[in-house]
Every structure is written in structure tokens, then in C-alpha cells.
ZAKOLBA-434511 format. One record per residue (C-alpha): chain; x, y, z. Coordinates in steps of 0.05 Angstrom, whole numbers. Example, Ala and Ser with C-alpha at 12.3 -4.5 7.8 and 13.67 -1.06 7.14 Angstrom:
<pts>
<kette->A east->246 north->-90 up->156>
<kette->A east->273 north->-21 up->143>
</pts>
This chain:
<pts>
<kette->A east->2478 north->1063 up->3229>
<kette->A east->2478 north->1138 up->3220>
<kette->A east->2496 north->1147 up->3293>
<kette->A east->2555 north->1099 up->3286>
<kette->A east->2579 north->1135 up->3224>
<kette->A east->2578 north->1202 up->3260>
<kette->A east->2612 north->1173 up->3321>
<kette->A east->2668 north->1141 up->3281>
<kette->A east->2675 north->1204 up->3240>
<kette->A east->2684 north->1247 up->3301>
<kette->A east->2742 north->1202 up->3322>
<kette->A east->2781 north->1227 up->3262>
<kette->A east->2814 north->1287 up->3297>
<kette->A east->2840 north->1238 up->3349>
<kette->A east->2861 north->1180 up->3303>
<kette->A east->2895 north->1226 up->3252>
<kette->A east->2951 north->1239 up->3302>
<kette->A east->2971 north->1165 up->3302>
<kette->A east->2999 north->1162 up->3231>
<kette->A east->3031 north->1231 up->3241>
<kette->A east->3066 north->1205 up->3303>
<kette->A east->3089 north->1139 up->3271>
<kette->A east->3114 north->1170 up->3207>
<kette->A east->3150 north->1228 up->3241>
<kette->A east->3183 north->1179 up->3289>
<kette->A east->3204 north->1134 up->3231>
<kette->A east->3234 north->1193 up->3194>
<kette->A east->3272 north->1215 up->3256>
<kette->A east->3301 north->1145 up->3265>
<kette->A east->3321 north->1144 up->3191>
<kette->A east->3358 north->1208 up->3202>
<kette->A east->3390 north->1181 up->3266>
<kette->A east->3415 north->1118 up->3231>
<kette->A east->3431 north->1154 up->3166>
<kette->A east->3505 north->1133 up->3166>
<kette->A east->3488 north->1059 up->3169>
<kette->A east->3471 north->1015 up->3110>
<kette->A east->3417 north->978 up->3147>
<kette->A east->3363 north->1000 up->3195>
<kette->A east->3335 north->966 up->3257>
<kette->A east->3273 north->924 up->3246>
<kette->A east->3234 north->971 up->3292>
<kette->A east->3239 north->1026 up->3239>
<kette->A east->3206 north->981 up->3188>
<kette->A east->3150 north->963 up->3236>
<kette->A east->3139 north->1037 up->3253>
<kette->A east->3125 north->1054 up->3179>
<kette->A east->3080 north->993 up->3173>
<kette->A east->3039 north->1017 up->3233>
<kette->A east->3040 north->1086 up->3203>
<kette->A east->3008 north->1059 up->3140>
<kette->A east->2954 north->1020 up->3177>
<kette->A east->2936 north->1079 up->3221>
<kette->A east->2936 north->1126 up->3160>
<kette->A east->2884 north->1081 up->3128>
<kette->A east->2843 north->1083 up->3191>
<kette->A east->2850 north->1159 up->3191>
<kette->A east->2826 north->1163 up->3119>
<kette->A east->2765 north->1120 up->3134>
<kette->A east->2744 north->1160 up->3195>
<kette->A east->2758 north->1225 up->3157>
<kette->A east->2713 north->1202 up->3101>
<kette->A east->2658 north->1185 up->3151>
<kette->A east->2666 north->1253 up->3183>
<kette->A east->2658 north->1285 up->3114>
<kette->A east->2593 north->1246 up->3104>
<kette->A east->2566 north->1260 up->3174>
<kette->A east->2584 north->1333 up->3184>
<kette->A east->2560 north->1360 up->3116>
<kette->A east->2627 north->1386 up->3090>
<kette->A east->2629 north->1405 up->3016>
<kette->A east->2673 north->1355 up->2977>
<kette->A east->2713 north->1412 up->2947>
<kette->A east->2732 north->1431 up->3017>
<kette->A east->2760 north->1362 up->3037>
<kette->A east->2783 north->1332 up->2971>
<kette->A east->2856 north->1355 up->2975>
<kette->A east->2861 north->1332 up->3047>
<kette->A east->2829 north->1265 up->3031>
<kette->A east->2871 north->1248 up->2970>
<kette->A east->2936 north->1271 up->3001>
<kette->A east->2919 north->1228 up->3062>
<kette->A east->2910 north->1167 up->3018>
<kette->A east->2976 north->1181 up->2983>
<kette->A east->3010 north->1190 up->3050>
<kette->A east->2985 north->1122 up->3072>
<kette->A east->3012 north->1092 up->3007>
<kette->A east->3080 north->1124 up->3017>
<kette->A east->3083 north->1097 up->3088>
<kette->A east->3075 north->1026 up->3060>
<kette->A east->3127 north->1042 up->3006>
<kette->A east->3176 north->1063 up->3059>
<kette->A east->3164 north->997 up->3094>
<kette->A east->3174 north->958 up->3030>
<kette->A east->3237 north->997 up->3012>
<kette->A east->3269 north->986 up->3081>
<kette->A east->3249 north->911 up->3080>
<kette->A east->3275 north->906 up->3008>
<kette->A east->3215 north->865 up->2988>
<kette->A east->3224 north->829 up->2921>
<kette->A east->3153 north->847 up->2902>
<kette->A east->3173 north->920 up->2896>
<kette->A east->3246 north->909 up->2875>
<kette->A east->3245 north->973 up->2834>
<kette->A east->3242 north->1013 up->2899>
<kette->A east->3314 north->992 up->2916>
<kette->A east->3336 north->1039 up->2861>
<kette->A east->3305 north->1098 up->2897>
<kette->A east->3349 north->1127 up->2953>
<kette->A east->3317 north->1124 up->3022>
<kette->A east->3331 north->1198 up->3032>
<kette->A east->3289 north->1214 up->2970>
<kette->A east->3230 north->1174 up->2996>
<kette->A east->3239 north->1206 up->3064>
<kette->A east->3236 north->1276 up->3036>
<kette->A east->3174 north->1260 up->2995>
<kette->A east->3140 north->1227 up->3055>
<kette->A east->3155 north->1288 up->3099>
<kette->A east->3128 north->1335 up->3045>
<kette->A east->3065 north->1293 up->3038>
<kette->A east->3049 north->1289 up->3112>
<kette->A east->3063 north->1363 up->3120>
<kette->A east->3017 north->1380 up->3062>
<kette->A east->2963 north->1333 up->3087>
<kette->A east->2966 north->1362 up->3157>
<kette->A east->2964 north->1433 up->3130>
<kette->A east->2901 north->1417 up->3090>
<kette->A east->2868 north->1387 up->3151>
<kette->A east->2886 north->1449 up->3192>
<kette->A east->2855 north->1493 up->3138>
<kette->A east->2789 north->1455 up->3143>
<kette->A east->2784 north->1459 up->3219>
<kette->A east->2817 north->1526 up->3233>
<kette->A east->2819 north->1563 up->3166>
<kette->A east->2875 north->1578 up->3118>
<kette->A east->2898 north->1638 up->3158>
<kette->A east->2898 north->1603 up->3226>
<kette->A east->2974 north->1609 up->3237>
<kette->A east->2980 north->1679 up->3210>
<kette->A east->2916 north->1707 up->3242>
<kette->A east->2953 north->1736 up->3303>
<kette->A east->3003 north->1772 up->3259>
<kette->A east->2998 north->1847 up->3246>
<kette->A east->2958 north->1865 up->3183>
<kette->A east->3018 north->1896 up->3148>
<kette->A east->3057 north->1831 up->3156>
<kette->A east->2998 north->1788 up->3133>
<kette->A east->2992 north->1832 up->3071>
<kette->A east->3066 north->1822 up->3057>
<kette->A east->3055 north->1747 up->3061>
<kette->A east->2999 north->1752 up->3011>
<kette->A east->2940 north->1743 up->3058>
<kette->A east->2878 north->1785 up->3050>
<kette->A east->2863 north->1827 up->3111>
<kette->A east->2798 north->1853 up->3138>
<kette->A east->2810 north->1914 up->3182>
<kette->A east->2769 north->1919 up->3245>
<kette->A east->2725 north->1981 up->3240>
<kette->A east->2697 north->2015 up->3301>
<kette->A east->2625 north->2039 up->3303>
<kette->A east->2634 north->2113 up->3311>
<kette->A east->2569 north->2148 up->3333>
<kette->A east->2556 north->2210 up->3373>
<kette->A east->2496 north->2247 up->3402>
<kette->A east->2499 north->2293 up->3342>
<kette->A east->2511 north->2246 up->3283>
<kette->A east->2477 north->2180 up->3299>
<kette->A east->2414 north->2195 up->3258>
<kette->A east->2455 north->2213 up->3196>
<kette->A east->2500 north->2151 up->3200>
<kette->A east->2490 north->2099 up->3145>
<kette->A east->2456 north->2040 up->3178>
<kette->A east->2492 north->1985 up->3139>
<kette->A east->2559 north->2017 up->3122>
<kette->A east->2572 north->2051 up->3188>
<kette->A east->2538 north->2003 up->3237>
<kette->A east->2521 north->1933 up->3211>
<kette->A east->2580 north->1923 up->3165>
<kette->A east->2632 north->1937 up->3220>
<kette->A east->2597 north->1885 up->3265>
<kette->A east->2600 north->1832 up->3211>
<kette->A east->2670 north->1852 up->3189>
<kette->A east->2697 north->1847 up->3260>
<kette->A east->2665 north->1782 up->3280>
<kette->A east->2644 north->1742 up->3219>
<kette->A east->2683 north->1759 up->3156>
<kette->A east->2747 north->1724 up->3179>
<kette->A east->2711 north->1657 up->3165>
<kette->A east->2665 north->1681 up->3109>
<kette->A east->2706 north->1716 up->3056>
<kette->A east->2728 north->1700 up->2985>
<kette->A east->2789 north->1662 up->3010>
<kette->A east->2753 north->1623 up->3064>
<kette->A east->2681 north->1608 up->3046>
<kette->A east->2660 north->1569 up->3108>
<kette->A east->2592 north->1537 up->3097>
<kette->A east->2591 north->1567 up->3027>
<kette->A east->2573 north->1634 up->3059>
<kette->A east->2603 north->1702 up->3044>
<kette->A east->2591 north->1760 up->3091>
<kette->A east->2639 north->1812 up->3065>
<kette->A east->2589 north->1845 up->3018>
<kette->A east->2515 north->1853 up->3002>
<kette->A east->2514 north->1801 up->2947>
<kette->A east->2543 north->1746 up->2992>
<kette->A east->2496 north->1762 up->3050>
<kette->A east->2434 north->1759 up->3005>
<kette->A east->2456 north->1695 up->2970>
<kette->A east->2465 north->1657 up->3036>
<kette->A east->2504 north->1593 up->3044>
<kette->A east->2499 north->1518 up->3036>
<kette->A east->2438 north->1516 up->3082>
<kette->A east->2401 north->1571 up->3044>
<kette->A east->2384 north->1642 up->3061>
<kette->A east->2409 north->1672 up->3127>
<kette->A east->2360 north->1731 up->3126>
<kette->A east->2285 north->1732 up->3131>
<kette->A east->2262 north->1803 up->3119>
<kette->A east->2229 north->1835 up->3179>
<kette->A east->2235 north->1772 up->3221>
<kette->A east->2301 north->1766 up->3259>
<kette->A east->2276 north->1706 up->3300>
<kette->A east->2274 north->1664 up->3236>
<kette->A east->2338 north->1692 up->3206>
<kette->A east->2397 north->1644 up->3213>
<kette->A east->2447 north->1701 up->3219>
<kette->A east->2413 north->1728 up->3281>
<kette->A east->2392 north->1661 up->3310>
<kette->A east->2462 north->1632 up->3310>
<kette->A east->2491 north->1694 up->3343>
<kette->A east->2441 north->1685 up->3401>
<kette->A east->2456 north->1611 up->3413>
<kette->A east->2497 north->1593 up->3476>
<kette->A east->2571 north->1598 up->3464>
<kette->A east->2580 north->1523 up->3478>
<kette->A east->2528 north->1505 up->3424>
<kette->A east->2562 north->1477 up->3362>
<kette->A east->2516 north->1518 up->3318>
<kette->A east->2535 north->1583 up->3353>
<kette->A east->2568 north->1634 up->3307>
<kette->A east->2621 north->1660 up->3310>
<kette->A east->2652 north->1596 up->3338>
<kette->A east->2684 north->1594 up->3406>
<kette->A east->2754 north->1624 up->3402>
<kette->A east->2734 north->1677 up->3351>
<kette->A east->2719 north->1749 up->3367>
<kette->A east->2647 north->1752 up->3393>
<kette->A east->2599 north->1809 up->3380>
<kette->A east->2572 north->1845 up->3441>
<kette->A east->2500 north->1839 up->3463>
<kette->A east->2487 north->1909 up->3438>
<kette->A east->2516 north->1891 up->3369>
<kette->A east->2474 north->1828 up->3365>
<kette->A east->2412 north->1868 up->3384>
<kette->A east->2428 north->1918 up->3328>
<kette->A east->2435 north->1862 up->3277>
<kette->A east->2366 north->1837 up->3298>
<kette->A east->2336 north->1907 up->3293>
<kette->A east->2368 north->1916 up->3224>
<kette->A east->2336 north->1851 up->3200>
<kette->A east->2268 north->1870 up->3229>
<kette->A east->2273 north->1936 up->3192>
<kette->A east->2279 north->1898 up->3126>
<kette->A east->2356 north->1892 up->3127>
<kette->A east->2366 north->1955 up->3083>
<kette->A east->2435 north->1963 up->3052>
<kette->A east->2422 north->2036 up->3035>
<kette->A east->2398 north->2095 up->3077>
<kette->A east->2411 north->2127 up->3144>
<kette->A east->2393 north->2106 up->3214>
<kette->A east->2339 north->2159 up->3215>
<kette->A east->2308 north->2132 up->3151>
<kette->A east->2305 north->2062 up->3181>
<kette->A east->2263 north->2086 up->3239>
<kette->A east->2305 north->2050 up->3292>
<kette->A east->2302 north->2077 up->3363>
<kette->A east->2359 north->2118 up->3392>
<kette->A east->2367 north->2070 up->3451>
<kette->A east->2397 north->2018 up->3404>
<kette->A east->2456 north->2064 up->3389>
<kette->A east->2471 north->2100 up->3454>
<kette->A east->2519 north->2047 up->3479>
<kette->A east->2564 north->2065 up->3420>
<kette->A east->2567 north->2139 up->3438>
<kette->A east->2635 north->2159 up->3466>
<kette->A east->2640 north->2164 up->3542>
<kette->A east->2662 north->2234 up->3554>
<kette->A east->2708 north->2239 up->3614>
<kette->A east->2699 north->2299 up->3658>
<kette->A east->2757 north->2322 up->3700>
<kette->A east->2758 north->2365 up->3762>
<kette->A east->2820 north->2399 up->3738>
<kette->A east->2844 north->2431 up->3673>
<kette->A east->2874 north->2386 up->3620>
<kette->A east->2941 north->2422 up->3620>
<kette->A east->3008 north->2411 up->3652>
<kette->A east->3037 north->2459 up->3703>
<kette->A east->3096 north->2455 up->3751>
<kette->A east->3080 north->2421 up->3817>
<kette->A east->3074 north->2462 up->3880>
<kette->A east->3134 north->2456 up->3926>
<kette->A east->3129 north->2414 up->3988>
<kette->A east->3146 north->2474 up->4031>
<kette->A east->3088 north->2514 up->4002>
<kette->A east->3039 north->2457 up->4015>
<kette->A east->3063 north->2447 up->4086>
<kette->A east->3057 north->2522 up->4098>
<kette->A east->2983 north->2520 up->4079>
<kette->A east->2970 north->2457 up->4119>
<kette->A east->2997 north->2489 up->4183>
<kette->A east->2939 north->2538 up->4181>
<kette->A east->2890 north->2480 up->4189>
<kette->A east->2869 north->2477 up->4115>
<kette->A east->2870 north->2408 up->4084>
<kette->A east->2911 north->2400 up->4020>
<kette->A east->2920 north->2337 up->3978>
<kette->A east->2935 north->2319 up->3906>
<kette->A east->2874 north->2304 up->3862>
<kette->A east->2909 north->2244 up->3830>
<kette->A east->2977 north->2217 up->3813>
<kette->A east->2969 north->2238 up->3741>
<kette->A east->2964 north->2313 up->3754>
<kette->A east->2999 north->2367 up->3795>
<kette->A east->2933 north->2401 up->3812>
<kette->A east->2910 north->2403 up->3884>
<kette->A east->2845 north->2395 up->3924>
<kette->A east->2838 north->2445 up->3981>
<kette->A east->2786 north->2440 up->4036>
<kette->A east->2767 north->2482 up->4096>
<kette->A east->2724 north->2426 up->4126>
<kette->A east->2767 north->2425 up->4188>
<kette->A east->2772 north->2501 up->4192>
<kette->A east->2701 north->2530 up->4196>
<kette->A east->2731 north->2595 up->4221>
<kette->A east->2762 north->2608 up->4153>
<kette->A east->2745 north->2680 up->4132>
<kette->A east->2760 north->2727 up->4074>
<kette->A east->2824 north->2751 up->4107>
<kette->A east->2850 north->2679 up->4111>
<kette->A east->2851 north->2673 up->4036>
<kette->A east->2922 north->2701 up->4035>
<kette->A east->2947 north->2636 up->4066>
<kette->A east->2927 north->2599 up->4002>
<kette->A east->2969 north->2643 up->3955>
<kette->A east->3033 north->2600 up->3959>
<kette->A east->2995 north->2545 up->3921>
<kette->A east->2946 north->2589 up->3883>
<kette->A east->2968 north->2565 up->3815>
<kette->A east->2956 north->2492 up->3832>
<kette->A east->2887 north->2497 up->3865>
<kette->A east->2834 north->2464 up->3821>
<kette->A east->2783 north->2444 up->3874>
<kette->A east->2767 north->2491 up->3931>
<kette->A east->2717 north->2475 up->3986>
<kette->A east->2698 north->2536 up->4027>
<kette->A east->2632 north->2507 up->4051>
<kette->A east->2609 north->2522 up->4122>
<kette->A east->2660 north->2577 up->4131>
<kette->A east->2655 north->2652 up->4148>
<kette->A east->2668 north->2679 up->4078>
<kette->A east->2628 north->2737 up->4049>
<kette->A east->2619 north->2769 up->3980>
<kette->A east->2688 north->2800 up->3989>
<kette->A east->2717 north->2732 up->3973>
<kette->A east->2700 north->2737 up->3898>
<kette->A east->2754 north->2788 up->3883>
<kette->A east->2805 north->2744 up->3919>
<kette->A east->2783 north->2681 up->3882>
<kette->A east->2804 north->2714 up->3817>
<kette->A east->2876 north->2698 up->3837>
<kette->A east->2863 north->2623 up->3826>
<kette->A east->2873 north->2617 up->3750>
<kette->A east->2859 north->2542 up->3747>
<kette->A east->2800 north->2537 up->3794>
<kette->A east->2752 north->2485 up->3767>
<kette->A east->2705 north->2465 up->3824>
<kette->A east->2684 north->2517 up->3876>
<kette->A east->2642 north->2499 up->3937>
<kette->A east->2612 north->2557 up->3978>
<kette->A east->2552 north->2520 up->4008>
<kette->A east->2522 north->2541 up->4075>
<kette->A east->2556 north->2608 up->4075>
<kette->A east->2527 north->2679 up->4081>
<kette->A east->2546 north->2702 up->4011>
<kette->A east->2490 north->2737 up->3972>
<kette->A east->2521 north->2733 up->3902>
<kette->A east->2540 north->2807 up->3897>
<kette->A east->2601 north->2814 up->3851>
<kette->A east->2600 north->2739 up->3834>
<kette->A east->2604 north->2761 up->3762>
<kette->A east->2678 north->2774 up->3774>
<kette->A east->2689 north->2699 up->3771>
<kette->A east->2671 north->2697 up->3697>
<kette->A east->2745 north->2710 up->3683>
<kette->A east->2762 north->2640 up->3711>
<kette->A east->2763 north->2602 up->3645>
<kette->A east->2765 north->2533 up->3676>
<kette->A east->2709 north->2541 up->3727>
<kette->A east->2658 north->2484 up->3714>
<kette->A east->2620 north->2475 up->3779>
<kette->A east->2595 north->2522 up->3834>
<kette->A east->2559 north->2496 up->3896>
<kette->A east->2517 north->2549 up->3932>
<kette->A east->2470 north->2502 up->3969>
<kette->A east->2443 north->2531 up->4034>
<kette->A east->2476 north->2599 up->4022>
<kette->A east->2445 north->2668 up->4021>
<kette->A east->2450 north->2672 up->3945>
<kette->A east->2396 north->2718 up->3917>
<kette->A east->2352 north->2714 up->3856>
<kette->A east->2376 north->2779 up->3825>
<kette->A east->2446 north->2752 up->3813>
<kette->A east->2425 north->2689 up->3777>
<kette->A east->2433 north->2718 up->3707>
<kette->A east->2506 north->2736 up->3722>
<kette->A east->2524 north->2664 up->3708>
<kette->A east->2504 north->2671 up->3635>
<kette->A east->2573 north->2698 up->3618>
<kette->A east->2612 north->2641 up->3652>
<kette->A east->2647 north->2609 up->3593>
<kette->A east->2654 north->2536 up->3616>
<kette->A east->2605 north->2532 up->3674>
<kette->A east->2567 north->2465 up->3671>
<kette->A east->2537 north->2454 up->3740>
<kette->A east->2504 north->2501 up->3790>
<kette->A east->2476 north->2479 up->3857>
<kette->A east->2422 north->2526 up->3885>
<kette->A east->2384 north->2483 up->3934>
<kette->A east->2357 north->2522 up->3994>
<kette->A east->2379 north->2590 up->3968>
<kette->A east->2338 north->2652 up->3956>
<kette->A east->2328 north->2632 up->3883>
<kette->A east->2257 north->2609 up->3869>
<kette->A east->2260 north->2550 up->3821>
<kette->A east->2189 north->2564 up->3799>
<kette->A east->2203 north->2635 up->3773>
<kette->A east->2212 north->2650 up->3699>
<kette->A east->2282 north->2678 up->3710>
<kette->A east->2330 north->2633 up->3672>
<kette->A east->2401 north->2636 up->3645>
<kette->A east->2381 north->2621 up->3573>
<kette->A east->2438 north->2572 up->3574>
<kette->A east->2420 north->2500 up->3558>
<kette->A east->2490 north->2476 up->3575>
<kette->A east->2487 north->2497 up->3648>
<kette->A east->2450 north->2449 up->3693>
<kette->A east->2418 north->2482 up->3753>
<kette->A east->2405 north->2434 up->3810>
<kette->A east->2351 north->2458 up->3858>
<kette->A east->2351 north->2394 up->3899>
<kette->A east->2292 north->2375 up->3943>
<kette->A east->2283 north->2309 up->3906>
<kette->A east->2229 north->2260 up->3927>
<kette->A east->2222 north->2187 up->3910>
<kette->A east->2155 north->2161 up->3885>
<kette->A east->2118 north->2120 up->3938>
<kette->A east->2118 north->2044 up->3932>
<kette->A east->2069 north->1995 up->3964>
<kette->A east->2120 north->1973 up->4017>
<kette->A east->2122 north->2044 up->4045>
<kette->A east->2054 north->2033 up->4077>
<kette->A east->2073 north->1969 up->4113>
<kette->A east->2076 north->1977 up->4189>
<kette->A east->2125 north->1931 up->4223>
</pts>
């Protein structure tokens, strides 16, 4: 019997459209024949069918209320207005048929009953929509300022803002957990829409739980309804948030679980909770690194670029979003110090310069000072020793220098300590000994000595 009750109850969303269709069709026909004193018999029958189907909708709706566990306060307006709508549909039928049993209805204009019936079916449908989709279903896509103007409470989405430097001092609940709940859960669990009797907009509501009891079991996320429902498959009816709502990311769900396992504290910092850094790193900003300065300069003329290309040097734009250029001598291994003059027509636009495998010497450093926006410099597999390389410290945008396989010597290593924005230095197969104690005393400069080896794995010993 219980199975039948639930089955019939779940037919309600389908059956409820029958009375809506009949009654709206009847009202449209009344408007169409408004200038006549009598109406076709079909109009009468339509309202009669509308009444019968409205009763069926009320019965299935009541069964759904019993089977799905809705609170009566949630459905009472929808239920009573549905019953009254069914009654008005029969009254419309009686008025149009001019039945003697309800002779008093003849004194009420048809247009008055029509307006009341339209208002009733609109109100009933609105109440049903509130139950299934929430009171703010229609206005949810609107901008927050417009929703506020219409009198709807808004819950601003709040980003989790953490960095390498501040994550430990962030407040665990206010800065991390609350934004997750606010962005994905509070739209259905707030003072104006208490779905399941549960409030998630503040500490009191979270601790009180909902109709099914507590949603948090301290230090046990696997038994906490809040965490369990988030982890259910999206197609599962018990999954929360429901399909169609904004879903929390896997990282956010994992954080909610870690917060519960830590005793779900509402006070204190991340550091005080003892949670691992790995839980928060996905929320750190992804810093973009560019191979060119973040400034705008005039583009090099086409004639200047063609002039350089004719010497055998390759020139191409770094991207469509910048006027800076990438210059490479890959196809001109004979490039020497004296050839640098050929680059001067586009000197202001050169951000990446590849002089690897060329004939340059230490004399090139004085010439490179004429490239004010140089960001990436490659001088690998050349004979330079590093003498006078300190001259390049005046290049304020220089971030990366590749000296792999060059003759660069140990004594000039400390010259890089004064390079303002240098981040990467490649010294593989140079005369610098990576095992010496000579360092730059600069933690922000990464020196790559190369010669990496992979740990052996069992399959390496297999002979085929």
C-alpha cells in the first residue's frame, strides 16, 4: 500500500497540468466568446473536466505530501488553494449551465468568476512552484541589485581568497567554510526558504540541523549528513545541492569534510585547526608569468622587422596581445658580437633573445644593455666566461638567463645577486660547481644545474 501511495503521489507533477490546461482553455474561450450571451456547450464541459482533474490533482498532491515527508506548513497554502480552485471550476460549470440548484450564481457576472478563477489558479500554481523550485526560482537569475529592489534577500557569492603567505592566518569558518556553504547551499537553506527545516546561513542553524536531525557529527565526516549528501552521485535524489544548483568543487567538499573531522570549529584560524596545507593550495592564485614586460609600447615597423630577417635572424611576435618580439639566431650560428648592430632597428621590442650556439663573447654584454625590455636571454653553448655580465643588472625586466654548456666561470656567480628581477638561471655543464658553498644568498633566484636522473623502477631490469 505504501508503494502505491508513493507511486500515485509522484504522478502529481504530471496530473496537475491537466486542470491547469482545462481551466486556462476554458477562460480563453470565454474571452473569445465574450460578446455573445451564450457559450458553446464545449466550454461548459471543459470546466467540468477541469474540476474533475483538479480533484485528482489534489488527491495525488496529498499522497505526495504523505509519501515524500513534506512539512504541512510547506504545502498547506498550495493544498487549500488547489481545493478552492477545483470548487471554482465546478462553479464556473454551474454558472454557464445556469443550473437551478445554484440559481444565485446567475447574479454573478461571468467575467467576475473568470477573474477569480484565473487569480486562484495562478496563486495555486505559484505556491506549487515555490515548493518544488523555491520562492526565488523566477528571480534567481536576476542581478542581486534588482533582486534587492524587488524585496528578495540576496546571498552574495564569496570567493575563498588564500595565498601562500596568508593561508595559515585565515579564519577557517568565516574565510573558507562559510563561503562554500554560502555559494552552494544557502540559496535553499535560509530564513526565507527553509528547505527540510534546515538553515545553513549561520552557526545556530547549522548546529540545530533540520527535520531529519543533526547534520554534523563532530570529528566524523563520514557520519555527518552535510558531508555525506555532498558526496552522493549527482543523480541520487538525496544528493545536495540538488541537480541544477551550483555544485561545490571536489576540493571544497574535501575541505568541508576536513573541517568536520577537526571538530567543526566556528572560531579560530586554519593554523589553529591543524589542517594540512595541501587542503588549501588549490585556492591559491595561479600567478601568470610572462616572457615580456607587462607594459604597452609602440609596435616595431614592418620594414624594421624585414630588415633584421634579411640577415638570417628569425623574428616573430610573442603573441597577438603584445607588441614584443621573439628573436632567435638558431638559423644563424655564425652570429657574432659585431652582428648585434643588425638588431638595433627593433631593439625596443625585443623581449626574448636566443643567442645560443653562436659565436658571441663577453663583449656582447655591453651591447645587450641597449635592449631595455629584454626578459629572457639565452646564451647556451657559447664561449662566454661571464666577465662583465654584471652590466646586465641594469636591465630591469630580465627574468631568465640560460648559460647551459657555456664557458661561464665560478667567480662571476655572485654578480647575479644584484639582478633586480632575475628568477631563473640555467648553469648546467658550466664551470660552476653545484657542490661548492658559493651561493647568491637570494632565495628568489632558482639555479638549475640540470643533470637530473630518474629513480630506477623494476621494469628497467627487464631484458626484451
